[in-house]
A tleap script that builds the chain and sets N, CA, C and O, in Angstrom:
source leaprc.protein.ff14SB
mol = sequence {
  NMET LYS ALA LYS ASN PHE PHE PHE GLN ALA
  ILE ASP ARG VAL ILE LEU GLU THR ILE LEU
  LYS LYS ASP THR ASN LYS ASP ILE TRP ASP
  PHE LEU LYS LYS LYS TYR GLN GLY THR SER
  ARG VAL LYS ARG ALA GLN LEU GLN THR LEU
  ARG LYS GLU PHE GLU ILE LEU HIE MET LYS
  PHE GLU GLU THR VAL ASP ASP TYR PHE ALA
  ARG THR LEU SER ILE ALA ASN ARG MET ARG
  ILE HIE GLY GLU LYS CLEU
}
set mol.1.N position { 8.031 21.345 -16.099 }
set mol.1.CA position { 8.563 20.562 -16.194 }
set mol.1.C position { 9.445 20.063 -15.175 }
set mol.1.O position { 9.825 18.908 -15.367 }
set mol.2.N position { 9.871 20.642 -14.134 }
set mol.2.CA position { 10.411 20.534 -12.863 }
set mol.2.C position { 10.039 18.958 -12.218 }
set mol.2.O position { 10.684 17.984 -11.830 }
set mol.3.N position { 8.075 19.483 -12.409 }
set mol.3.CA position { 7.286 18.145 -11.350 }
set mol.3.C position { 7.680 17.001 -11.925 }
set mol.3.O position { 8.036 15.992 -11.316 }
set mol.4.N position { 7.612 17.167 -13.310 }
set mol.4.CA position { 8.056 15.781 -14.188 }
set mol.4.C position { 9.423 15.535 -13.973 }
set mol.4.O position { 9.711 14.397 -14.341 }
set mol.5.N position { 10.399 16.177 -13.508 }
set mol.5.CA position { 11.891 15.466 -13.388 }
set mol.5.C position { 11.677 15.194 -12.196 }
set mol.5.O position { 12.434 14.262 -11.925 }
set mol.6.N position { 10.902 15.546 -11.052 }
set mol.6.CA position { 11.105 14.920 -9.659 }
set mol.6.C position { 10.134 13.767 -9.908 }
set mol.6.O position { 10.498 12.916 -9.096 }
set mol.7.N position { 9.054 13.256 -10.617 }
set mol.7.CA position { 8.623 12.187 -10.850 }
set mol.7.C position { 9.398 10.990 -11.090 }
set mol.7.O position { 9.326 9.892 -10.537 }
set mol.8.N position { 10.427 11.550 -12.354 }
set mol.8.CA position { 10.721 10.708 -12.973 }
set mol.8.C position { 12.305 10.354 -11.859 }
set mol.8.O position { 13.091 9.452 -12.146 }
set mol.9.N position { 12.434 11.026 -10.956 }
set mol.9.CA position { 13.753 10.481 -10.339 }
set mol.9.C position { 13.249 9.810 -9.067 }
set mol.9.O position { 13.979 9.157 -8.321 }
set mol.10.N position { 11.941 10.019 -8.874 }
set mol.10.CA position { 11.536 9.339 -7.523 }
set mol.10.C position { 10.868 7.565 -7.981 }
set mol.10.O position { 10.779 6.582 -7.246 }
set mol.11.N position { 10.518 7.706 -9.363 }
set mol.11.CA position { 9.765 6.387 -9.263 }
set mol.11.C position { 10.767 5.230 -10.294 }
set mol.11.O position { 11.543 5.384 -11.237 }
set mol.12.N position { 10.241 4.025 -9.502 }
set mol.12.CA position { 11.139 2.746 -9.929 }
set mol.12.C position { 10.678 2.664 -11.517 }
set mol.12.O position { 9.614 2.969 -12.054 }
set mol.13.N position { 11.772 2.187 -11.990 }
set mol.13.CA position { 12.069 2.267 -13.360 }
set mol.13.C position { 11.144 1.398 -14.173 }
set mol.13.O position { 11.245 1.344 -15.398 }
set mol.14.N position { 10.215 0.697 -13.473 }
set mol.14.CA position { 9.340 -0.404 -14.078 }
set mol.14.C position { 8.139 0.550 -14.427 }
set mol.14.O position { 7.826 0.809 -15.588 }
set mol.15.N position { 7.498 1.047 -13.326 }
set mol.15.CA position { 6.655 1.889 -13.579 }
set mol.15.C position { 6.993 3.481 -14.133 }
set mol.15.O position { 6.043 4.261 -14.059 }
set mol.16.N position { 8.000 3.893 -14.561 }
set mol.16.CA position { 8.276 5.082 -15.173 }
set mol.16.C position { 8.159 4.556 -16.205 }
set mol.16.O position { 7.503 5.388 -16.830 }
set mol.17.N position { 8.389 3.459 -17.082 }
set mol.17.CA position { 7.977 3.557 -18.101 }
set mol.17.C position { 6.725 3.435 -18.614 }
set mol.17.O position { 6.680 3.316 -19.839 }
set mol.18.N position { 5.651 3.430 -17.995 }
set mol.18.CA position { 4.458 3.625 -17.841 }
set mol.18.C position { 3.814 4.743 -18.178 }
set mol.18.O position { 2.908 4.959 -18.983 }
set mol.19.N position { 4.553 5.580 -17.273 }
set mol.19.CA position { 4.012 7.131 -17.031 }
set mol.19.C position { 4.773 8.183 -18.074 }
set mol.19.O position { 4.668 9.409 -18.109 }
set mol.20.N position { 5.636 7.234 -18.979 }
set mol.20.CA position { 6.107 8.025 -20.124 }
set mol.20.C position { 5.388 8.808 -20.874 }
set mol.20.O position { 5.464 9.968 -21.282 }
set mol.21.N position { 4.448 7.647 -20.999 }
set mol.21.CA position { 3.167 8.171 -22.430 }
set mol.21.C position { 2.476 9.350 -21.734 }
set mol.21.O position { 2.149 10.224 -22.537 }
set mol.22.N position { 2.192 9.586 -20.567 }
set mol.22.CA position { 1.343 10.573 -19.987 }
set mol.22.C position { 1.949 12.267 -20.530 }
set mol.22.O position { 3.104 12.628 -20.758 }
set mol.23.N position { 0.906 12.892 -20.591 }
set mol.23.CA position { 1.280 14.347 -21.160 }
set mol.23.C position { 1.740 15.050 -20.148 }
set mol.23.O position { 2.932 15.258 -19.922 }
set mol.24.N position { 0.462 15.584 -19.265 }
set mol.24.CA position { 0.619 16.152 -18.121 }
set mol.24.C position { 0.758 15.560 -16.980 }
set mol.24.O position { 0.286 14.435 -16.818 }
set mol.25.N position { 1.547 16.328 -15.809 }
set mol.25.CA position { 1.780 15.917 -14.388 }
set mol.25.C position { 0.584 15.693 -13.605 }
set mol.25.O position { 0.505 15.155 -12.500 }
set mol.26.N position { -0.521 16.275 -14.469 }
set mol.26.CA position { -2.061 15.535 -13.387 }
set mol.26.C position { -2.352 14.409 -13.972 }
set mol.26.O position { -3.043 13.633 -13.312 }
set mol.27.N position { -1.990 14.052 -15.144 }
set mol.27.CA position { -2.480 12.650 -15.902 }
set mol.27.C position { -1.550 11.628 -15.025 }
set mol.27.O position { -2.032 10.581 -14.591 }
set mol.28.N position { -0.139 12.008 -14.782 }
set mol.28.CA position { 0.664 11.081 -14.483 }
set mol.28.C position { 0.544 11.045 -12.899 }
set mol.28.O position { 0.871 9.955 -12.430 }
set mol.29.N position { 0.111 12.083 -11.896 }
set mol.29.CA position { -0.473 11.685 -10.532 }
set mol.29.C position { -1.362 11.311 -10.458 }
set mol.29.O position { -1.511 10.573 -9.484 }
set mol.30.N position { -2.625 11.516 -11.401 }
set mol.30.CA position { -4.207 10.597 -11.436 }
set mol.30.C position { -3.539 9.081 -11.900 }
set mol.30.O position { -4.072 8.160 -11.282 }
set mol.31.N position { -2.636 8.709 -12.721 }
set mol.31.CA position { -2.593 7.597 -12.827 }
set mol.31.C position { -1.719 6.894 -11.669 }
set mol.31.O position { -1.742 5.672 -11.822 }
set mol.32.N position { -1.195 7.172 -10.907 }
set mol.32.CA position { -0.229 6.866 -10.060 }
set mol.32.C position { -1.492 6.518 -8.713 }
set mol.32.O position { -1.766 5.349 -8.443 }
set mol.33.N position { -2.152 7.672 -7.982 }
set mol.33.CA position { -3.099 7.502 -7.501 }
set mol.33.C position { -4.034 6.286 -7.552 }
set mol.33.O position { -4.501 5.605 -6.639 }
set mol.34.N position { -4.144 6.227 -8.625 }
set mol.34.CA position { -4.888 5.066 -8.951 }
set mol.34.C position { -5.093 3.888 -8.628 }
set mol.34.O position { -5.976 3.222 -8.087 }
set mol.35.N position { -3.411 3.668 -9.370 }
set mol.35.CA position { -2.678 2.509 -9.077 }
set mol.35.C position { -2.306 2.122 -7.577 }
set mol.35.O position { -2.800 1.132 -7.036 }
set mol.36.N position { -1.654 2.733 -7.119 }
set mol.36.CA position { -1.886 2.295 -5.546 }
set mol.36.C position { -2.615 3.236 -4.497 }
set mol.36.O position { -1.973 3.296 -3.449 }
set mol.37.N position { -3.563 3.845 -4.494 }
set mol.37.CA position { -4.934 3.950 -3.732 }
set mol.37.C position { -5.686 2.900 -3.969 }
set mol.37.O position { -5.890 2.251 -2.943 }
set mol.38.N position { -6.215 2.444 -4.985 }
set mol.38.CA position { -7.198 1.688 -5.300 }
set mol.38.C position { -8.696 2.763 -4.953 }
set mol.38.O position { -8.766 3.825 -4.334 }
set mol.39.N position { -9.786 1.930 -5.665 }
set mol.39.CA position { -11.165 2.274 -5.310 }
set mol.39.C position { -11.445 1.413 -4.179 }
set mol.39.O position { -10.826 0.434 -3.760 }
set mol.40.N position { -12.660 2.061 -3.709 }
set mol.40.CA position { -12.752 1.975 -1.940 }
set mol.40.C position { -13.550 0.570 -2.194 }
set mol.40.O position { -13.539 0.030 -1.088 }
set mol.41.N position { -14.282 -0.344 -3.171 }
set mol.41.CA position { -14.398 -1.492 -3.049 }
set mol.41.C position { -12.993 -2.559 -2.731 }
set mol.41.O position { -12.900 -3.509 -1.954 }
set mol.42.N position { -12.245 -2.113 -3.433 }
set mol.42.CA position { -10.827 -3.043 -3.300 }
set mol.42.C position { -10.413 -2.600 -1.796 }
set mol.42.O position { -10.055 -3.393 -0.925 }
set mol.43.N position { -10.535 -1.059 -1.626 }
set mol.43.CA position { -9.778 -1.025 0.150 }
set mol.43.C position { -10.494 -2.336 0.793 }
set mol.43.O position { -9.924 -3.366 1.153 }
set mol.44.N position { -12.326 -1.951 0.865 }
set mol.44.CA position { -13.090 -2.614 1.707 }
set mol.44.C position { -12.330 -3.957 1.820 }
set mol.44.O position { -11.842 -4.406 2.857 }
set mol.45.N position { -12.307 -4.449 0.764 }
set mol.45.CA position { -11.754 -6.098 0.896 }
set mol.45.C position { -10.406 -6.062 1.214 }
set mol.45.O position { -10.188 -6.790 2.182 }
set mol.46.N position { -9.677 -5.657 0.906 }
set mol.46.CA position { -8.430 -5.476 1.877 }
set mol.46.C position { -7.808 -5.424 3.216 }
set mol.46.O position { -6.827 -5.901 3.785 }
set mol.47.N position { -9.204 -4.320 3.579 }
set mol.47.CA position { -9.701 -4.559 4.676 }
set mol.47.C position { -10.113 -5.482 5.814 }
set mol.47.O position { -9.644 -5.770 6.915 }
set mol.48.N position { -11.360 -5.887 4.983 }
set mol.48.CA position { -12.024 -7.058 5.530 }
set mol.48.C position { -11.072 -8.328 5.825 }
set mol.48.O position { -11.197 -9.144 6.738 }
set mol.49.N position { -10.003 -8.280 4.730 }
set mol.49.CA position { -8.895 -9.353 4.577 }
set mol.49.C position { -8.059 -9.471 6.115 }
set mol.49.O position { -8.178 -10.332 6.987 }
set mol.50.N position { -7.182 -8.259 6.067 }
set mol.50.CA position { -6.704 -7.936 7.332 }
set mol.50.C position { -7.367 -7.984 8.423 }
set mol.50.O position { -6.762 -8.469 9.379 }
set mol.51.N position { -8.670 -7.554 8.629 }
set mol.51.CA position { -9.269 -7.780 9.775 }
set mol.51.C position { -9.473 -9.112 10.104 }
set mol.51.O position { -9.730 -9.166 11.306 }
set mol.52.N position { -9.477 -10.167 9.612 }
set mol.52.CA position { -9.771 -11.843 9.414 }
set mol.52.C position { -8.431 -12.422 10.020 }
set mol.52.O position { -8.290 -13.260 10.911 }
set mol.53.N position { -7.434 -11.698 9.241 }
set mol.53.CA position { -6.386 -12.346 9.661 }
set mol.53.C position { -5.654 -11.519 10.838 }
set mol.53.O position { -4.682 -11.954 11.456 }
set mol.54.N position { -6.134 -10.524 11.015 }
set mol.54.CA position { -5.807 -10.134 12.606 }
set mol.54.C position { -6.461 -10.717 13.937 }
set mol.54.O position { -6.029 -10.921 15.072 }
set mol.55.N position { -7.797 -10.915 13.252 }
set mol.55.CA position { -8.499 -11.871 14.457 }
set mol.55.C position { -8.530 -13.335 14.447 }
set mol.55.O position { -9.143 -14.039 15.250 }
set mol.56.N position { -7.624 -13.832 13.207 }
set mol.56.CA position { -6.977 -15.607 13.429 }
set mol.56.C position { -5.513 -15.624 13.867 }
set mol.56.O position { -4.845 -16.644 14.036 }
set mol.57.N position { -5.075 -14.287 14.041 }
set mol.57.CA position { -3.724 -13.929 14.526 }
set mol.57.C position { -3.402 -15.089 15.677 }
set mol.57.O position { -4.186 -15.338 16.593 }
set mol.58.N position { -2.274 -15.680 15.507 }
set mol.58.CA position { -1.933 -16.593 16.879 }
set mol.58.C position { -0.273 -17.035 16.734 }
set mol.58.O position { 0.195 -17.198 15.607 }
set mol.59.N position { 0.289 -17.154 17.542 }
set mol.59.CA position { 1.570 -17.147 17.971 }
set mol.59.C position { 1.916 -18.741 17.425 }
set mol.59.O position { 1.446 -19.721 18.003 }
set mol.60.N position { 2.788 -18.846 16.253 }
set mol.60.CA position { 3.243 -20.415 15.988 }
set mol.60.C position { 4.167 -20.499 17.232 }
set mol.60.O position { 4.425 -19.571 17.999 }
set mol.61.N position { 4.771 -22.213 17.317 }
set mol.61.CA position { 5.245 -22.828 17.853 }
set mol.61.C position { 6.523 -22.151 18.112 }
set mol.61.O position { 6.801 -21.664 19.208 }
set mol.62.N position { 7.294 -22.127 17.091 }
set mol.62.CA position { 8.819 -22.029 17.317 }
set mol.62.C position { 9.107 -20.031 16.896 }
set mol.62.O position { 10.129 -19.403 16.620 }
set mol.63.N position { 7.995 -19.715 17.008 }
set mol.63.CA position { 8.035 -17.834 16.980 }
set mol.63.C position { 8.627 -17.433 18.140 }
set mol.63.O position { 8.359 -17.950 19.225 }
set mol.64.N position { 9.563 -16.380 17.962 }
set mol.64.CA position { 9.548 -15.695 18.970 }
set mol.64.C position { 8.598 -14.767 19.671 }
set mol.64.O position { 7.492 -14.732 19.130 }
set mol.65.N position { 8.708 -14.153 20.525 }
set mol.65.CA position { 7.817 -12.941 20.903 }
set mol.65.C position { 7.989 -12.046 20.127 }
set mol.65.O position { 6.943 -11.607 19.647 }
set mol.66.N position { 9.018 -11.523 19.755 }
set mol.66.CA position { 9.835 -10.182 18.938 }
set mol.66.C position { 9.013 -10.399 17.412 }
set mol.66.O position { 8.555 -9.471 16.745 }
set mol.67.N position { 8.957 -11.761 17.072 }
set mol.67.CA position { 8.839 -11.819 15.432 }
set mol.67.C position { 7.213 -11.885 15.548 }
set mol.67.O position { 6.527 -11.074 14.925 }
set mol.68.N position { 6.638 -12.876 16.364 }
set mol.68.CA position { 4.825 -12.404 17.202 }
set mol.68.C position { 4.637 -10.575 17.069 }
set mol.68.O position { 4.040 -10.112 16.097 }
set mol.69.N position { 5.025 -9.966 17.792 }
set mol.69.CA position { 4.697 -8.860 18.104 }
set mol.69.C position { 4.992 -8.226 16.613 }
set mol.69.O position { 4.079 -7.528 16.172 }
set mol.70.N position { 6.082 -8.375 15.841 }
set mol.70.CA position { 6.255 -7.668 14.447 }
set mol.70.C position { 5.415 -8.170 13.849 }
set mol.70.O position { 4.999 -7.191 13.229 }
set mol.71.N position { 4.801 -8.999 13.534 }
set mol.71.CA position { 3.992 -9.721 12.390 }
set mol.71.C position { 2.692 -8.680 12.912 }
set mol.71.O position { 2.439 -7.745 12.153 }
set mol.72.N position { 1.955 -8.795 14.038 }
set mol.72.CA position { 0.791 -8.202 14.742 }
set mol.72.C position { 0.941 -6.489 14.184 }
set mol.72.O position { 0.113 -5.749 13.652 }
set mol.73.N position { 2.137 -6.309 14.511 }
set mol.73.CA position { 1.885 -4.581 14.366 }
set mol.73.C position { 2.331 -4.540 12.610 }
set mol.73.O position { 2.202 -3.449 12.055 }
set mol.74.N position { 2.762 -5.540 11.911 }
set mol.74.CA position { 2.360 -4.914 10.526 }
set mol.74.C position { 0.904 -5.377 9.940 }
set mol.74.O position { 0.282 -4.867 9.008 }
set mol.75.N position { 0.602 -6.311 10.626 }
set mol.75.CA position { -1.411 -6.223 10.040 }
set mol.75.C position { -1.887 -4.912 10.683 }
set mol.75.O position { -2.692 -4.242 10.036 }
set mol.76.N position { -1.482 -4.473 11.879 }
set mol.76.CA position { -2.222 -3.245 12.344 }
set mol.76.C position { -2.042 -1.871 11.605 }
set mol.76.O position { -2.885 -1.093 11.160 }
set mol.77.N position { -0.621 -1.822 11.618 }
set mol.77.CA position { -0.320 -0.822 10.274 }
set mol.77.C position { -0.993 -1.043 9.037 }
set mol.77.O position { -1.457 -0.072 8.440 }
set mol.78.N position { -1.110 -2.216 8.568 }
set mol.78.CA position { -1.435 -2.426 7.268 }
set mol.78.C position { -3.261 -2.180 7.135 }
set mol.78.O position { -3.874 -2.008 6.081 }
set mol.79.N position { -3.855 -2.231 8.546 }
set mol.79.CA position { -4.820 -1.856 8.756 }
set mol.79.C position { -5.483 -0.249 8.621 }
set mol.79.O position { -6.411 0.216 7.958 }
set mol.80.N position { -4.478 0.349 9.630 }
set mol.80.CA position { -4.667 1.661 9.669 }
set mol.80.C position { -4.280 2.385 8.725 }
set mol.80.O position { -4.487 3.599 8.751 }
set mol.81.N position { -3.567 1.710 7.587 }
set mol.81.CA position { -3.306 2.611 5.928 }
set mol.81.C position { -4.671 2.819 5.702 }
set mol.81.O position { -5.160 3.945 5.610 }
set mol.82.N position { -5.399 1.619 5.594 }
set mol.82.CA position { -6.815 1.472 4.752 }
set mol.82.C position { -7.904 2.032 5.626 }
set mol.82.O position { -9.084 1.852 5.327 }
set mol.83.N position { -7.492 2.809 6.858 }
set mol.83.CA position { -8.618 3.439 7.498 }
set mol.83.C position { -9.256 2.974 8.949 }
set mol.83.O position { -9.966 3.630 9.711 }
set mol.84.N position { -8.811 1.751 9.064 }
set mol.84.CA position { -9.271 1.185 10.713 }
set mol.84.C position { -8.446 2.047 11.658 }
set mol.84.O position { -7.293 2.475 11.610 }
set mol.85.N position { -9.533 2.160 12.615 }
set mol.85.CA position { -9.266 2.821 13.518 }
set mol.85.C position { -9.249 1.604 14.796 }
set mol.85.O position { -10.083 0.831 15.267 }
set mol.86.N position { -7.692 1.947 15.067 }
set mol.86.CA position { -7.588 0.519 15.845 }
set mol.86.C position { -7.594 1.412 17.909 }
set mol.86.O position { -7.527 0.682 18.898 }
savepdb mol mol.pdb
quit
């Protein structure tokens, strides 16, 4: 019951409505893992998209260096999350 209570406190209300129907903590965990982790094919596709975005990355005309750097780091961090070694 404690684990379920922690799930209910930590999860957004929209998602909470979908997990209320789950019976066990393992069912909740598996659902969340599948929803947010995705399959390996999905991860590869997302990583491929991020690689392409990183390769064609260029500074926009009116963009500051800080904004460009932040955008570059954002892409690099998303690539790292998907398992890319930079």
